[in-house]
N, C-alpha and C positions, 0 to 999 in steps of 0.2 A: 648821245647828247648833242653832238654837233649837227646831226641830221635834223633833230627837232628844232634847233636854232635856225637852220636854213629854211625849214618849212615855215617857221614863224615869220621869218623875214619875207617870204613869198606872200604869206597871207596879209602881212602889213602892207606890202606893195599893192596887192589887189584891192585892199580897202582904200588906199590912196587913189587908185584908178576909179573906184566907185564914186568917191567924193568929187574928183576932178570932172567926171562926166555925168554927174547927177544920176547915177544908176541906183536902182533899188535892189537888184538881184544880179548876180554874176555866177556863172558856172564854167569851170575850166576842167577839161579832161586831158590827161597826158598819160598814155599807156593805160595801166590799171588804176592809176590814181585819179581821183575826182575831188574837186573842191567846189562846194556850193555855198555862196555867201548871200544872205538876205538881210536886209535891214528894214525896220519899220519906218515908214515915212513919218516925220514929226507931225504931231497933231497941231494944226494952226487954229488959234482962237477964231471963232466965227465960222469955221468950216464945218460941214456936216460930216458925220462919222462915215457915211457911205460916199465913196469917191466915184464920180462919174468917169467912165472910160470912153474917151473919144479919140479922134485921130491925134490931137495934140497931147494927150496924156496917156496914150496906150503903151508907152514904153518903147515904141518903135523908133529906132534911131535913123537919122538920115545916113546916106551912103558914106559921106566923109567922116561922120562921127563913128560909124561902125569900123571904118578903116583905121582911124586913130586908136580906138580902143583895142582892136585886134593887134595892131603893131605894138602897142604898149604891152599887151599881154605876152606877145612873143618875146619881147626884150626881157621881161621879168622871168619867163620860163627858161630862156636861153642863158641867163646870167650864170656865171660859174658858181658852183657850190663852194662855200668856204672850205668844206672838209676835203674837197678835191685838190686844193692848192697846197704846195709845200712852202714852208716858211724858211727863209735864210735869216738866221739870227746872229747878232753880234756875240762873239765868244768872250769879249772883254769890254771894260768901260773905256771910253776914249772919244775921239772926234772922228766923225764919218767924212770920208773924202771919196767922191765919185770917180776921180781920175788921179793918175800918178803925179801930175803937176797941174798948176792953174792953167797952163797953156795947152794941155793935152785934152783929147776927146775922152768922154767918160768910158769906163770899162764896159758898161752895159747901159742900155736904154730900154724903155718899154718896147716889148716885141722882140728883144734880143734872145737868141737861142743860146742856152748855156749847157756846159758839160761839167762833170764832177770836178775836174782839175782847173777849171776856168776861174780866173780872178774876177770878182764882181765889184770889189771896192777895197778901200784901205781904211783901217781904223787905227788912228794914231794914239798911242798910249805911252806916256813918259818919253817923248821924243823918238819913239820907235814906230816905224811904219809897218803895220801888220796887214799882210794881204789876206783878204777873206775870199775863200773859194766857194763856188756854188754847191758842191757836194751832192748835186742832183742833175738830172737831165730834163730839160724842158724849156719853156718860154717865159720870160719875165712879163708878168701881167700887172704888177703894182710895185711902186717904190714908196716906202712909208717914211723916209727921212730926207732931209735936204742937205746939200753940200755944206760942210762946216758945222753941222749940228752935233751936239754932244749926245752920245748914245750910252745906254746902260748895258750891263751884262744880260744876255737873253732877249734884248729888244729886237723885234722883227724889223729887218731892213728891207727885204724884198719878199714878194710872193711869186711863186713859180707854178705854172700849169705843167705838171709832169707829162712826159711822152709815154 
């Protein structure tokens, strides 16, 4: 199910690329996978049903536009799959703190490498400071809460790309 959601997100991103660059058709091949998206051009009142194809309407993109589209496609395809990431969740209801004290550096930041016994944050509950450990090996790629934010049981705090 998560794989279908990731595929759907890629398709939505490709549709956005098509709209941004006024493309009618886009084909992406990655390994054995192939995605071909075509859209009908909207019929404009007063225009003929047969469209003339000349240099300005042939669908040929200028060099810079091709480069922009291909770079955008590479970013979409290189984006981490959600199912590949491990979530670090809050085991209790409380207040999230990124550091042991207001003057200290955060336990982890984006790009930090974590190991299973490494403390990634504190969740305060009933005046007790509970250290939350990574419980996985990998790199922090996303932080979903802010310092001082109230968190719920099971709420995702960080996403980690496992090694």
